[in-house]
PQR file with spaces between the fields and no chain letter, atoms N, CA, C, O and H, PARSE charges and radii, in Angstrom:
ATOM       1  N    UNK     1     100.631  231.018    8.286 -0.4000 1.5000
ATOM       2  CA   UNK     1     101.853  230.430    7.012 -0.0000 2.0000
ATOM       3  C    UNK     1     102.826  230.249    6.974  0.5500 1.7000
ATOM       4  O    UNK     1     103.623  229.451    7.467 -0.5500 1.4000
ATOM       5  N    UNK     2     102.832  231.559    5.914 -0.4000 1.5000
ATOM       6  CA   UNK     2     104.384  232.165    5.767 -0.0000 2.0000
ATOM       7  C    UNK     2     104.564  233.031    6.073  0.5500 1.7000
ATOM       8  O    UNK     2     105.344  233.781    5.487 -0.5500 1.4000
ATOM       9  H    UNK     2     102.185  232.207    5.513  0.4000 1.0000
ATOM      10  N    UNK     3     103.826  233.394    7.315 -0.4000 1.5000
ATOM      11  CA   UNK     3     104.276  234.652    8.406 -0.0000 2.0000
ATOM      12  C    UNK     3     105.085  233.750    9.928  0.5500 1.7000
ATOM      13  O    UNK     3     106.057  234.326   10.416 -0.5500 1.4000
ATOM      14  H    UNK     3     103.193  232.784    7.792  0.4000 1.0000
ATOM      15  N    UNK     4     104.612  232.337   10.605 -0.4000 1.5000
ATOM      16  CA   UNK     4     105.346  232.054   11.191 -0.0000 2.0000
ATOM      17  C    UNK     4     106.250  231.346    9.892  0.5500 1.7000
ATOM      18  O    UNK     4     107.380  231.781    9.673 -0.5500 1.4000
ATOM      19  H    UNK     4     103.822  231.870   10.208  0.4000 1.0000
ATOM      20  N    UNK     5     105.892  230.646    9.362 -0.4000 1.5000
ATOM      21  CA   UNK     5     108.061  230.140    8.864 -0.0000 2.0000
ATOM      22  C    UNK     5     108.398  231.073    8.298  0.5500 1.7000
ATOM      23  O    UNK     5     108.751  230.563    7.234 -0.5500 1.4000
ATOM      24  H    UNK     5     104.974  230.292    9.540  0.4000 1.0000
ATOM      25  N    UNK     6     108.663  232.717    8.141 -0.4000 1.5000
ATOM      26  CA   UNK     6     109.336  233.737    7.749 -0.0000 2.0000
ATOM      27  C    UNK     6     109.774  233.618    9.288  0.5500 1.7000
ATOM      28  O    UNK     6     110.935  233.214    9.225 -0.5500 1.4000
ATOM      29  H    UNK     6     108.377  233.131    9.005  0.4000 1.0000
ATOM      30  N    UNK     7     109.478  233.745   10.436 -0.4000 1.5000
ATOM      31  CA   UNK     7     109.719  233.038   11.951 -0.0000 2.0000
ATOM      32  C    UNK     7     110.519  232.367   12.024  0.5500 1.7000
ATOM      33  O    UNK     7     111.484  232.822   12.637 -0.5500 1.4000
ATOM      34  H    UNK     7     108.535  234.072   10.487  0.4000 1.0000
ATOM      35  N    UNK     8     110.684  230.676   11.394 -0.4000 1.5000
ATOM      36  CA   UNK     8     111.283  230.400   11.561 -0.0000 2.0000
ATOM      37  C    UNK     8     110.734  229.363   12.667  0.5500 1.7000
ATOM      38  O    UNK     8     111.402  229.019   13.642 -0.5500 1.4000
ATOM      39  H    UNK     8     109.900  230.307   10.896  0.4000 1.0000
ATOM      40  N    UNK     9     109.706  229.006   12.447 -0.4000 1.5000
ATOM      41  CA   UNK     9     109.147  228.298   12.907 -0.0000 2.0000
ATOM      42  C    UNK     9     108.617  226.843   12.536  0.5500 1.7000
ATOM      43  O    UNK     9     107.635  226.831   11.794 -0.5500 1.4000
ATOM      44  H    UNK     9     109.164  229.286   11.655  0.4000 1.0000
ATOM      45  N    UNK    10     109.193  225.453   13.001 -0.4000 1.5000
ATOM      46  CA   UNK    10     109.451  224.100   12.322 -0.0000 2.0000
ATOM      47  C    UNK    10     107.699  224.231   11.430  0.5500 1.7000
ATOM      48  O    UNK    10     106.611  224.745   11.691 -0.5500 1.4000
ATOM      49  H    UNK    10     109.991  225.463   13.604  0.4000 1.0000
ATOM      50  N    UNK    11     108.434  223.250   10.062 -0.4000 1.5000
ATOM      51  CA   UNK    11     106.790  222.784    9.547 -0.0000 2.0000
ATOM      52  C    UNK    11     105.664  221.953   10.428  0.5500 1.7000
ATOM      53  O    UNK    11     104.443  222.036   10.293 -0.5500 1.4000
ATOM      54  H    UNK    11     109.318  222.832    9.850  0.4000 1.0000
ATOM      55  N    UNK    12     106.622  220.872   11.661 -0.4000 1.5000
ATOM      56  CA   UNK    12     105.764  219.871   12.115 -0.0000 2.0000
ATOM      57  C    UNK    12     104.889  221.049   12.953  0.5500 1.7000
ATOM      58  O    UNK    12     103.677  220.900   13.107 -0.5500 1.4000
ATOM      59  H    UNK    12     107.614  220.804   11.771  0.4000 1.0000
ATOM      60  N    UNK    13     105.662  222.340   13.532 -0.4000 1.5000
ATOM      61  CA   UNK    13     104.723  222.530   14.317 -0.0000 2.0000
ATOM      62  C    UNK    13     103.048  224.030   13.924  0.5500 1.7000
ATOM      63  O    UNK    13     101.987  224.417   14.412 -0.5500 1.4000
ATOM      64  H    UNK    13     106.647  222.461   13.407  0.4000 1.0000
ATOM      65  N    UNK    14     103.901  224.253   12.836 -0.4000 1.5000
ATOM      66  CA   UNK    14     102.565  224.633   11.883 -0.0000 2.0000
ATOM      67  C    UNK    14     101.704  223.346   11.865  0.5500 1.7000
ATOM      68  O    UNK    14     100.950  223.032   12.786 -0.5500 1.4000
ATOM      69  H    UNK    14     104.763  223.939   12.439  0.4000 1.0000
ATOM      70  N    UNK    15     101.846  222.790   10.981 -0.4000 1.5000
ATOM      71  CA   UNK    15     100.694  221.406   10.835 -0.0000 2.0000
ATOM      72  C    UNK    15     100.292  221.316   12.335  0.5500 1.7000
ATOM      73  O    UNK    15      99.105  221.540   12.570 -0.5500 1.4000
ATOM      74  H    UNK    15     102.458  223.045   10.233  0.4000 1.0000
ATOM      75  N    UNK    16     100.891  221.100   13.107 -0.4000 1.5000
ATOM      76  CA   UNK    16     100.533  220.787   14.021 -0.0000 2.0000
ATOM      77  C    UNK    16      98.650  222.019   14.636  0.5500 1.7000
ATOM      78  O    UNK    16      97.504  221.705   14.954 -0.5500 1.4000
ATOM      79  H    UNK    16     101.856  220.919   12.916  0.4000 1.0000
ATOM      80  N    UNK    17      99.647  223.776   14.437 -0.4000 1.5000
ATOM      81  CA   UNK    17      98.789  224.363   14.339 -0.0000 2.0000
ATOM      82  C    UNK    17      97.415  224.690   13.677  0.5500 1.7000
ATOM      83  O    UNK    17      96.357  224.959   14.245 -0.5500 1.4000
ATOM      84  H    UNK    17     100.578  224.031   14.178  0.4000 1.0000
ATOM      85  N    UNK    18      97.741  224.585   12.046 -0.4000 1.5000
ATOM      86  CA   UNK    18      96.546  224.281   11.516 -0.0000 2.0000
ATOM      87  C    UNK    18      95.913  223.163   11.354  0.5500 1.7000
ATOM      88  O    UNK    18      95.176  223.071   10.372 -0.5500 1.4000
ATOM      89  H    UNK    18      98.601  224.366   11.585  0.4000 1.0000
ATOM      90  N    UNK    19      96.084  221.673   12.573 -0.4000 1.5000
ATOM      91  CA   UNK    19      95.634  220.670   12.034 -0.0000 2.0000
ATOM      92  C    UNK    19      95.610  220.100   10.210  0.5500 1.7000
ATOM      93  O    UNK    19      94.777  219.804    9.355 -0.5500 1.4000
ATOM      94  H    UNK    19      96.683  221.748   13.370  0.4000 1.0000
ATOM      95  N    UNK    20      97.507  220.230   10.404 -0.4000 1.5000
ATOM      96  CA   UNK    20      96.887  218.960    9.509 -0.0000 2.0000
ATOM      97  C    UNK    20      97.187  217.221   10.495  0.5500 1.7000
ATOM      98  O    UNK    20      97.540  216.819   11.603 -0.5500 1.4000
ATOM      99  H    UNK    20      98.184  220.471   11.099  0.4000 1.0000
ATOM     100  N    UNK    21      96.617  216.551    8.744 -0.4000 1.5000
ATOM     101  CA   UNK    21      96.759  215.588    9.488 -0.0000 2.0000
ATOM     102  C    UNK    21      98.259  214.916    9.890  0.5500 1.7000
ATOM     103  O    UNK    21      98.427  214.112   10.806 -0.5500 1.4000
ATOM     104  H    UNK    21      96.331  216.877    7.844  0.4000 1.0000
ATOM     105  N    UNK    22      99.598  215.582    8.736 -0.4000 1.5000
ATOM     106  CA   UNK    22     100.709  215.272    8.787 -0.0000 2.0000
ATOM     107  C    UNK    22     102.137  216.671    8.461  0.5500 1.7000
ATOM     108  O    UNK    22     102.256  217.433    9.421 -0.5500 1.4000
ATOM     109  H    UNK    22      99.461  216.235    7.991  0.4000 1.0000
ATOM     110  N    UNK    23     102.876  216.898    7.531 -0.4000 1.5000
ATOM     111  CA   UNK    23     103.746  217.488    7.104 -0.0000 2.0000
ATOM     112  C    UNK    23     102.883  217.793    5.611  0.5500 1.7000
ATOM     113  O    UNK    23     102.151  218.703    5.222 -0.5500 1.4000
ATOM     114  H    UNK    23     102.779  216.280    6.752  0.4000 1.0000
ATOM     115  N    UNK    24     103.312  216.728    5.120 -0.4000 1.5000
ATOM     116  CA   UNK    24     102.980  216.459    3.817 -0.0000 2.0000
ATOM     117  C    UNK    24     101.946  217.215    3.471  0.5500 1.7000
ATOM     118  O    UNK    24     102.095  218.084    2.612 -0.5500 1.4000
ATOM     119  H    UNK    24     103.906  215.989    5.437  0.4000 1.0000
ATOM     120  N    UNK    25     100.504  216.965    4.202 -0.4000 1.5000
ATOM     121  CA   UNK    25      99.389  218.066    3.903 -0.0000 2.0000
ATOM     122  C    UNK    25     100.154  219.345    3.395  0.5500 1.7000
ATOM     123  O    UNK    25     100.453  219.679    2.249 -0.5500 1.4000
ATOM     124  H    UNK    25     100.382  216.260    4.900  0.4000 1.0000
ATOM     125  N    UNK    26     100.354  219.890    4.481 -0.4000 1.5000
ATOM     126  CA   UNK    26     100.746  221.332    4.644 -0.0000 2.0000
ATOM     127  C    UNK    26     102.044  221.081    3.491  0.5500 1.7000
ATOM     128  O    UNK    26     101.836  220.620    2.369 -0.5500 1.4000
ATOM     129  H    UNK    26     100.111  219.619    5.412  0.4000 1.0000
ATOM     130  N    UNK    27     102.823  221.309    3.784 -0.4000 1.5000
ATOM     131  CA   UNK    27     103.721  221.069    2.431 -0.0000 2.0000
ATOM     132  C    UNK    27     103.037  220.647    0.574  0.5500 1.7000
ATOM     133  O    UNK    27     103.598  220.585   -0.520 -0.5500 1.4000
ATOM     134  H    UNK    27     102.991  221.683    4.696  0.4000 1.0000
ATOM     135  N    UNK    28     102.196  220.526    0.841 -0.4000 1.5000
ATOM     136  CA   UNK    28     100.760  220.313   -0.172 -0.0000 2.0000
ATOM     137  C    UNK    28      99.826  221.856   -0.355  0.5500 1.7000
ATOM     138  O    UNK    28      98.921  221.690   -1.173 -0.5500 1.4000
ATOM     139  H    UNK    28     101.739  220.576    1.730  0.4000 1.0000
ATOM     140  N    UNK    29      99.854  222.968    0.097 -0.4000 1.5000
ATOM     141  CA   UNK    29      98.795  223.514    0.656 -0.0000 2.0000
ATOM     142  C    UNK    29      99.348  224.382    0.904  0.5500 1.7000
ATOM     143  O    UNK    29      98.815  225.490    0.856 -0.5500 1.4000
ATOM     144  H    UNK    29     100.590  223.103    0.761  0.4000 1.0000
ATOM     145  N    UNK    30     101.037  224.159    1.376 -0.4000 1.5000
ATOM     146  CA   UNK    30     101.462  225.492    1.388 -0.0000 2.0000
ATOM     147  C    UNK    30     102.349  225.488    0.716  0.5500 1.7000
ATOM     148  O    UNK    30     102.617  226.689    0.665 -0.5500 1.4000
ATOM     149  H    UNK    30     101.470  223.259    1.414  0.4000 1.0000
ATOM     150  N    UNK    31     103.263  224.843   -0.057 -0.4000 1.5000
ATOM     151  CA   UNK    31     104.285  224.619   -0.927 -0.0000 2.0000
ATOM     152  C    UNK    31     105.331  226.495   -1.335  0.5500 1.7000
ATOM     153  O    UNK    31     106.409  226.893   -0.894 -0.5500 1.4000
ATOM     154  H    UNK    31     103.046  223.868   -0.015  0.4000 1.0000
ATOM     155  N    UNK    32     104.554  227.011   -2.103 -0.4000 1.5000
ATOM     156  CA   UNK    32     105.492  228.054   -2.791 -0.0000 2.0000
ATOM     157  C    UNK    32     105.720  228.476   -1.149  0.5500 1.7000
ATOM     158  O    UNK    32     106.934  228.538   -0.952 -0.5500 1.4000
ATOM     159  H    UNK    32     103.678  226.688   -2.461  0.4000 1.0000
ATOM     160  N    UNK    33     105.232  228.673   -0.364 -0.4000 1.5000
ATOM     161  CA   UNK    33     105.518  229.748    0.836 -0.0000 2.0000
ATOM     162  C    UNK    33     106.429  228.987    1.868  0.5500 1.7000
ATOM     163  O    UNK    33     106.932  229.646    2.778 -0.5500 1.4000
ATOM     164  H    UNK    33     104.246  228.622   -0.524  0.4000 1.0000
ATOM     165  N    UNK    34     106.715  227.370    1.758 -0.4000 1.5000
ATOM     166  CA   UNK    34     107.936  226.748    2.161 -0.0000 2.0000
ATOM     167  C    UNK    34     109.004  226.558    1.509  0.5500 1.7000
ATOM     168  O    UNK    34     109.968  226.000    2.034 -0.5500 1.4000
ATOM     169  H    UNK    34     106.306  226.835    1.019  0.4000 1.0000
ATOM     170  N    UNK    35     109.018  227.098   -0.065 -0.4000 1.5000
ATOM     171  CA   UNK    35     110.582  226.529   -1.141 -0.0000 2.0000
ATOM     172  C    UNK    35     111.555  227.761   -0.029  0.5500 1.7000
ATOM     173  O    UNK    35     112.632  227.376    0.427 -0.5500 1.4000
ATOM     174  H    UNK    35     108.235  227.551   -0.492  0.4000 1.0000
ATOM     175  N    UNK    36     111.251  228.605    0.169 -0.4000 1.5000
ATOM     176  CA   UNK    36     112.166  229.685    0.783 -0.0000 2.0000
ATOM     177  C    UNK    36     113.227  228.854    2.307  0.5500 1.7000
ATOM     178  O    UNK    36     114.413  228.820    2.634 -0.5500 1.4000
ATOM     179  H    UNK    36     110.377  228.918   -0.201  0.4000 1.0000
ATOM     180  N    UNK    37     111.780  228.251    2.896 -0.4000 1.5000
ATOM     181  CA   UNK    37     112.678  227.674    4.334 -0.0000 2.0000
ATOM     182  C    UNK    37     113.468  226.947    3.831  0.5500 1.7000
ATOM     183  O    UNK    37     114.644  227.197    4.097 -0.5500 1.4000
ATOM     184  H    UNK    37     110.816  228.279    2.631  0.4000 1.0000
ATOM     185  N    UNK    38     113.098  225.407    2.634 -0.4000 1.5000
ATOM     186  CA   UNK    38     113.399  224.321    1.958 -0.0000 2.0000
ATOM     187  C    UNK    38     114.811  225.069    1.853  0.5500 1.7000
ATOM     188  O    UNK    38     115.574  224.644    2.721 -0.5500 1.4000
ATOM     189  H    UNK    38     112.143  225.203    2.417  0.4000 1.0000
ATOM     190  N    UNK    39     115.206  225.750    1.296 -0.4000 1.5000
ATOM     191  CA   UNK    39     116.061  226.054   -0.324 -0.0000 2.0000
ATOM     192  C    UNK    39     116.978  227.178    0.737  0.5500 1.7000
ATOM     193  O    UNK    39     117.915  227.681    0.117 -0.5500 1.4000
ATOM     194  H    UNK    39     114.587  226.096    0.591  0.4000 1.0000
ATOM     195  N    UNK    40     116.836  227.827    2.743 -0.4000 1.5000
ATOM     196  CA   UNK    40     117.544  228.420    2.813 -0.0000 2.0000
ATOM     197  C    UNK    40     118.470  226.556    3.732  0.5500 1.7000
ATOM     198  O    UNK    40     119.639  226.195    3.867 -0.5500 1.4000
ATOM     199  H    UNK    40     116.075  227.418    3.247  0.4000 1.0000
ATOM     200  N    UNK    41     116.932  225.851    4.160 -0.4000 1.5000
ATOM     201  CA   UNK    41     117.601  224.435    5.060 -0.0000 2.0000
ATOM     202  C    UNK    41     118.711  224.316    4.562  0.5500 1.7000
ATOM     203  O    UNK    41     119.774  224.643    5.090 -0.5500 1.4000
ATOM     204  H    UNK    41     115.982  226.144    4.051  0.4000 1.0000
ATOM     205  N    UNK    42     118.447  223.503    2.759 -0.4000 1.5000
ATOM     206  CA   UNK    42     119.968  223.322    2.557 -0.0000 2.0000
ATOM     207  C    UNK    42     120.985  223.918    2.659  0.5500 1.7000
ATOM     208  O    UNK    42     121.880  223.436    3.352 -0.5500 1.4000
ATOM     209  H    UNK    42     117.584  223.237    2.330  0.4000 1.0000
ATOM     210  N    UNK    43     121.220  225.564    1.782 -0.4000 1.5000
ATOM     211  CA   UNK    43     121.940  226.366    2.309 -0.0000 2.0000
ATOM     212  C    UNK    43     122.590  225.496    3.215  0.5500 1.7000
ATOM     213  O    UNK    43     123.490  224.676    3.034 -0.5500 1.4000
ATOM     214  H    UNK    43     120.492  225.956    1.220  0.4000 1.0000
ATOM     215  N    UNK    44     121.846  225.893    4.405 -0.4000 1.5000
ATOM     216  CA   UNK    44     122.664  226.106    5.566 -0.0000 2.0000
ATOM     217  C    UNK    44     123.201  224.624    5.408  0.5500 1.7000
ATOM     218  O    UNK    44     123.578  224.639    4.237 -0.5500 1.4000
ATOM     219  H    UNK    44     121.114  226.560    4.552  0.4000 1.0000
ATOM     220  N    UNK    45     123.383  223.727    5.752 -0.4000 1.5000
ATOM     221  CA   UNK    45     123.299  221.794    5.944 -0.0000 2.0000
ATOM     222  C    UNK    45     124.366  222.278    4.827  0.5500 1.7000
ATOM     223  O    UNK    45     125.512  222.080    5.230 -0.5500 1.4000
ATOM     224  H    UNK    45     123.077  223.715    6.703  0.4000 1.0000
ATOM     225  N    UNK    46     124.316  222.840    3.571 -0.4000 1.5000
ATOM     226  CA   UNK    46     126.028  222.544    2.459 -0.0000 2.0000
ATOM     227  C    UNK    46     127.251  223.285    3.396  0.5500 1.7000
ATOM     228  O    UNK    46     128.479  223.360    3.353 -0.5500 1.4000
ATOM     229  H    UNK    46     123.385  223.001    3.243  0.4000 1.0000
ATOM     230  N    UNK    47     126.355  223.692    4.104 -0.4000 1.5000
ATOM     231  CA   UNK    47     127.350  224.971    4.840 -0.0000 2.0000
ATOM     232  C    UNK    47     128.358  224.359    6.267  0.5500 1.7000
ATOM     233  O    UNK    47     129.401  224.732    6.805 -0.5500 1.4000
ATOM     234  H    UNK    47     125.358  223.631    4.139  0.4000 1.0000
ATOM     235  N    UNK    48     127.081  222.900    6.545 -0.4000 1.5000
ATOM     236  CA   UNK    48     127.627  222.154    7.726 -0.0000 2.0000
ATOM     237  C    UNK    48     128.151  221.178    6.628  0.5500 1.7000
ATOM     238  O    UNK    48     129.160  221.093    7.329 -0.5500 1.4000
ATOM     239  H    UNK    48     126.234  222.597    6.108  0.4000 1.0000
ATOM     240  N    UNK    49     128.302  220.729    6.046 -0.4000 1.5000
ATOM     241  CA   UNK    49     129.019  219.344    5.837 -0.0000 2.0000
ATOM     242  C    UNK    49     129.973  219.852    4.832  0.5500 1.7000
ATOM     243  O    UNK    49     130.746  218.944    4.526 -0.5500 1.4000
ATOM     244  H    UNK    49     127.483  220.798    5.476  0.4000 1.0000
ATOM     245  N    UNK    50     130.288  221.241    4.032 -0.4000 1.5000
ATOM     246  CA   UNK    50     131.110  221.130    3.333 -0.0000 2.0000
ATOM     247  C    UNK    50     131.786  220.555    3.447  0.5500 1.7000
ATOM     248  O    UNK    50     131.904  220.055    4.566 -0.5500 1.4000
ATOM     249  H    UNK    50     129.661  221.979    4.281  0.4000 1.0000
ATOM     250  N    UNK    51     132.750  220.183    2.374 -0.4000 1.5000
ATOM     251  CA   UNK    51     134.157  219.335    2.268 -0.0000 2.0000
ATOM     252  C    UNK    51     135.470  219.330    2.267  0.5500 1.7000
ATOM     253  O    UNK    51     136.084  218.271    2.135 -0.5500 1.4000
ATOM     254  H    UNK    51     132.654  220.589    1.465  0.4000 1.0000
């Protein structure tokens, strides 16, 4: 999971790949690995919507 996440694979694709019923399950199981991706996404959104 963390290798896929590190390569920028979206959480939805990872969730389907590992057979989880939803991304919520994937987030729960892999929350430590996902945190850097979520933080990167938040930083990117801050840059996009910076006023």
